[in-house]
C-alpha positions in Angstrom: 49.2 15.7 102.4 48.5 16.2 106.1 47.7 19.8 105.4 44.9 18.5 103.1 43.6 15.7 105.3 43.4 17.5 108.6 40.7 19.9 107.5 38.8 17.1 105.8 38.8 15.0 109.0 37.8 18.0 111.1 34.8 18.5 108.7 33.8 14.9 109.0 34.1 14.8 112.8 31.9 17.9 113.1 29.4 16.7 110.5 29.0 13.2 111.9 26.7 14.0 114.9 24.3 15.8 112.6 24.1 12.7 110.3 23.6 10.3 113.2 20.8 12.4 114.9 19.1 13.0 111.6 19.4 9.4 110.4 18.1 8.0 113.7 15.2 10.5 113.6 14.3 9.5 110.0 14.5 5.9 110.9 12.3 6.3 114.1 9.7 8.4 112.4 9.6 6.1 109.4 9.2 3.1 111.6 6.4 4.7 113.6 4.5 5.9 110.5 5.0 2.9 108.2 5.0 -0.2 110.5 2.9 1.0 113.4 0.5 3.1 111.2 0.8 6.1 113.4 -0.1 9.2 111.5 0.4 12.2 113.8 1.4 15.7 112.7 4.4 15.9 115.1 5.9 12.7 113.6 5.6 14.0 110.1 7.0 17.4 111.2 9.9 15.7 112.9 10.6 13.6 109.8 10.6 16.7 107.6 13.0 18.5 110.0 15.4 15.5 109.9 15.4 15.6 106.1 16.1 19.3 106.2 19.1 18.7 108.5 20.3 16.1 105.9 20.1 18.8 103.3 22.4 21.0 105.3 25.1 18.3 105.6 27.4 19.6 102.8 27.1 23.2 104.3 28.1 21.9 107.7 31.0 20.0 106.2 32.3 23.0 104.3 31.9 25.2 107.3 34.1 23.0 109.5 36.7 22.3 106.8 37.1 26.1 106.6 37.1 26.3 110.4 40.0 23.8 110.5 42.0 26.1 108.2 41.2 29.6 109.4 39.4 29.2 112.7 36.1 31.0 113.6 36.0 33.7 110.9 35.8 31.1 108.2 32.7 29.2 109.5 30.1 31.5 108.0 31.7 31.8 104.5 32.3 28.0 104.5 28.7 27.4 105.4 27.4 29.6 102.7 29.8 28.1 100.2 28.7 24.6 101.1 25.1 25.5 100.9 25.5 27.0 97.5 27.4 23.9 96.4 24.4 21.7 97.3 21.7 24.2 96.3 22.7 26.2 93.2 21.2 29.6 92.9 20.5 29.7 89.2 18.0 27.3 87.5 20.3 25.7 84.9 23.0 24.9 87.6 23.7 21.4 88.8 24.4 20.7 92.5 28.0 19.7 93.1 27.4 18.1 96.5 30.3 17.1 98.6 33.0 17.8 96.0 31.7 21.3 95.8 31.5 21.5 99.6 35.2 20.4 99.8 36.2 23.1 97.3 34.1 25.8 99.1 35.5 24.8 102.5 39.1 25.1 101.2 38.3 28.4 99.4 36.7 29.9 102.5 39.5 28.7 104.7 42.3 30.0 102.6 
């Protein structure tokens, strides 16, 4: 069981700073634009960038799950697998999200 949990906890610990920074950026830009009625281009751009980072969270998670298993060579395949889990390539496909990212991370790691 520890062999399964250690990579998951590594993925969570590497993913968490991205979530915190993106979430705080979304909250700050939302507060500036909605409550203070500030409509500046850089605030909208920063908000879009933060939402883009949120879209990469499953890929980051899968990359570092794979990293915990197979070290540095597994980061890139894990990232690609996690990205494909969240953003399927073909039109009829459904995104599998974090469950797909977990599977992609373990596949890339092993």
